N, C-alpha and C positions, 0 to 999 in steps of 0.2 A: 755685642751680643745679639744675636737673632731672636725675634720674638716668636712667641708660640704662634702656630698656625691658625687662622680664622677659620672655623668649619662652617659650611653653608646650612641652611635649614634642612635641605634635602639630604646632604651628607648624613646629618646628625640622625633624621629619619631612617636612613638606609642602616646606620650603624645600631640604631634601637631594634629596629625589626629583626636584625641578625642576631642580637642578643637575647631577643625575646623567644627566638626558636629553641634556644636551649634552656630556657627557665620560663618563669610566667610572671603574671602581674604583681602578685605577693613578694616576690624574692628581687624583681627589678626595681633598680634605684637610679636616681640621676647620676649619683657619685659614681656607681658601677659602669655606667655609661660613660662619664667623663674620664675613668681610669682607661677605659678601651680605646679612647679616642686621644689619650695623651694629654689631656688637659684638665681644668678645674671645674668644678660644678657651675662656679659663677658665670663661666663662658656661656655655658649651655642655657642658664637662666635669662639670658639676653633673648634667646628665640623663644622661650616657652617658660611661663610664669610658674609652673609647678608639675610635677610628675604626673597628674592627672591630665592636664593639659597636653602633654607631650604623647601620653598613651592614647588619647582620642585622635590625636594626629595621625599616629602610626595606623590605627585600626581605619580611619577615613581613606587612607591611601589603599587600602584593600578594598573598599567599596568603589573608589576611583578607578581601581585597576578592573574590577567586575564589569563596570559600565564601559569600558573601552570598546568601540566597535559594536555596541548593542544597538539594535534596531527595533522598534515597536512593531511587531508583526502578529497577525492573527486576532482574535476577539479578546474581550478584556480578562478573560480567565487564563488564555493562553498567554497574554503578556506577563501578567503576574507570576505565573508558573514559570515562564522561561528566565524572568528576572530573579526569582528566588533561586532557582537552580544556578544561575551565574554566581550569584553572592555566595552561594554554599560552596561552589568549586573554588573560588577565589580563596575561601577562608580554609579549605581543605587542604591548600597547598601549604598553609601557614597556620596549622591547627592551634599553635600557642597564641595567636591573636584574636581567635573566635571568642574566648572568654574575656578577653580585653574589651572587645565590641560589645559583648552581652552586658558586661559590668559598667563601662565608662560611657558607652554611646558614642555619638561623634556629632558634630555640627558642621563640619567642612563641606566642600565642594562634592565629596563623593555622597555624603549622606544627603546632600540636597538633590543630587541627581536621581537616586534611588526613591526618595521621597516623592519627587515630582512625578516619576513615572508610575508608581502605585497609586498615587492620587488621581491621575489623568485616566489610568486603567479603570478606577472605580468610578469616575464620572461617565466613562463611556459605557458602563454597565446599566445605567438607567437609576441608579439609586439617587433619591432626592439629596442635594447638596447638603441639607443638616444632618444626614446621617453618616455621610462619608467620613469625617473625623474619626469618630469612634470606630468604624470598621476598619479603617486604616490602622488605628492603634492596635487593635485585636490580631490583625494580621503582621504587623511588625513585632509584637511580642512573641507570636507563635514562630514566625521565621527565625528571629535572633536565639529563641529558646532551642529550637529544635536544631539549629547550626551548632551552638556552642555545647549542647549536649553530644552530639554526635563528634565534634572536635575533640572533647573530653574524652571519649574512649578511644579514639585514634592515636592518642598521645601515650597511652600506657604501654609498659613494656610486655614482651611475651610471656615473662615470668609472673607479670601481675596479672595478665589476661588469664593465664591457666590458674593462678591461685583463685581468682574471681569466679572462674567456670566450677572450680571444686566446690567452692563455697555454696554457689548456686545449686549444684546437685545435691549437696547435704541437705540445703535447706529445703528443696523442693521434694525430691524424692523420699528424703527421710522425714517427711511432715507426718506427725501423728494424727491419722484419719478421724479420730474422736474429738480431736481438737480443732482441726483445721480440714473440715470433711470435703470442701469444695477445692482446695488446694490438692489433696490427696486424690480427688477424683480427677483433676486435670493436669495433674503432675507431669506425665510424658508427653504432653503437647504444649505446655507452656515454655515460652521461649526466652532466654536471657534478655537483659535489657540491650545488650550490644549487639544482638542478631539482626540481621537484615535490615540496617538502618537506612539504606538508600530506598528501599520500597516503602518502608513506614514513612520516610519524608515524605513523599510524593503522595501517599494516600492521605495523610493528615492532612496536608495543604489542600487537596482536592476536597476532602470533606467540608473543610472550612470554605471554600471557594462555593460549595454546592450549597450550603447554608445560607451564604449571602445572595446567591441565585434565588433560592426559595422564598426569600424577603422580598425580592423585587418583583416576582412574577404576579402575586396577587392584585398589586396596585398599577400594572401596566393594562393600558386599553387593549381591547381586541381590536379586530379589522372593523368592527362596526362602530368604533368610537366609545364603546361602553365598556368598563372594567368587569373583570370576571366577578368581583364582588357585588356590582351594581345590577347583574342579571337576575338576582334571587331576592 
């Protein structure tokens, strides 16, 4: 009697990514994945110790793909922006996995490549080394949150979208002006959460980078070697 096929780690990750395209991290299970592959869960646990470890590995492959062909170009802000947009695009092609990344993070090769580039870009900005880890963390949280949020909107059905729009219109346009005066005042101009996500992503990221840049400028020396703060 022929034994069961032995699946490679890459084949398991391929199957897991495909299963996650039509489900989510909550409904995903090693048992379901094993059934898809025609094997038992124990054979998969030889490659991954837990469901969480498996999900992290799947998300990391998206990060690795986003770095394929990447070249650091431009100043530090341009580098971080280009990288963020590449990661966003990669998860945009597999939006179900964005929530996995946002929840479980990753510690694989893809994650290390992304971290290295952001940290190098921040060093190139002129920030003192002691400030870089905290700035990196805020950028990472911001980018991951924006990508996961955007991906979540993109996975809803057309029917769910229309239902959400109707609820938004009722909640905003029907607001009692005595109880919600500001909402009533801006009702016709307030946009739903899912509107124009692409522009919002870039604007929010640019604002964060500008905030970092503003923190650098006061401590940088002028051409005479005296900092802006020391002239007064």
